C-alpha positions as CSV (number, residue, x, y, z in Angstrom):
1,M,106.5,127.2,55.4
2,A,110.2,125.8,56.0
3,D,109.2,124.7,59.2
4,V,105.6,122.8,58.7
5,L,106.9,120.5,55.0
6,R,110.6,119.6,57.2
7,D,108.0,118.3,59.5
8,I,105.5,117.1,57.6
9,K,109.0,115.0,55.3
10,Q,109.6,114.5,58.4
11,Q,107.1,112.2,60.1
12,S,106.4,110.9,56.1
13,S,109.4,109.5,56.1
14,E,109.8,107.9,59.4
15,W,106.3,106.2,58.3
16,V,107.3,105.1,54.9
17,H,110.0,103.7,57.3
18,D,108.2,101.9,60.0
19,E,105.4,100.6,57.9
20,I,106.0,100.1,54.4
21,H,110.0,99.2,55.3
22,E,111.5,101.0,52.5
23,S,114.7,102.1,53.3
24,R,115.8,103.3,50.5
25,F,113.1,106.0,50.7
26,A,113.8,109.6,51.0
27,W,112.2,112.9,50.3
28,Q,114.2,115.7,47.4
29,E,115.7,118.1,48.3
30,G,113.9,121.8,48.4
31,Y,110.1,122.3,47.2
32,G,107.8,124.7,46.0
33,G,104.5,126.0,47.6
34,F,101.3,127.2,45.8
35,T,98.6,128.4,47.5
36,V,94.9,127.6,46.0
37,S,92.1,129.6,46.3
38,V,89.3,128.1,48.4
39,S,86.9,128.5,44.8
40,H,89.5,126.3,43.4
41,R,89.5,123.4,46.0
42,D,86.7,121.1,44.0
43,R,88.9,121.6,41.0
44,L,92.0,121.0,42.5
45,K,90.7,117.5,44.5
46,Q,90.1,116.5,41.2
47,Y,93.3,117.0,40.2
48,I,95.0,115.3,42.1
49,A,92.5,111.8,41.9
50,D,93.4,112.5,38.3
51,Q,96.8,112.9,38.8
52,E,98.5,109.2,37.8
53,E,95.9,109.3,34.8
54,H,96.9,112.7,34.0
55,H,100.9,112.4,34.1
56,K,101.2,109.5,31.3
57,K,100.4,112.3,29.6
58,V,102.2,115.7,30.8
59,S,105.6,115.0,32.6
60,F,105.7,116.2,36.5
61,Q,108.2,118.8,34.9
62,D,106.6,119.7,32.1
63,E,104.0,120.7,33.9
64,Y,106.0,122.1,36.7
65,I,108.2,124.5,34.6
66,R,104.5,125.3,32.9
67,L,102.9,126.5,36.3
68,L,106.3,128.0,37.0
69,E,106.1,130.3,33.9
70,R,102.4,131.2,33.7
71,N,102.7,132.2,37.7
72,G,105.6,134.5,36.5
73,V,108.0,132.3,38.8
74,E,111.5,133.3,37.7
75,F,113.9,129.5,37.9
76,K,116.7,128.1,36.2
77,K,116.1,124.8,35.3
78,E,119.4,123.4,35.9
79,Y,118.6,124.0,39.6
80,L,115.2,122.1,39.4
81,W,116.3,118.7,38.7
């Protein structure tokens, strides 16, 4: 996963810099990866489509913490942001 994310970050950063000319763009350090069952694919697509509206009500940080907790992932809040 680390290699895939490194390549995605590198290619997308180059695209943002070259095509959008946003010189200040940079990816944050680290990442989280989760799998999704094929049976939930349509639900995930809808979630992604509704994300902008959803995050007007629930912050990304709060949602991410709930996701970690719901799936039993141990974490320390001081290392998340």
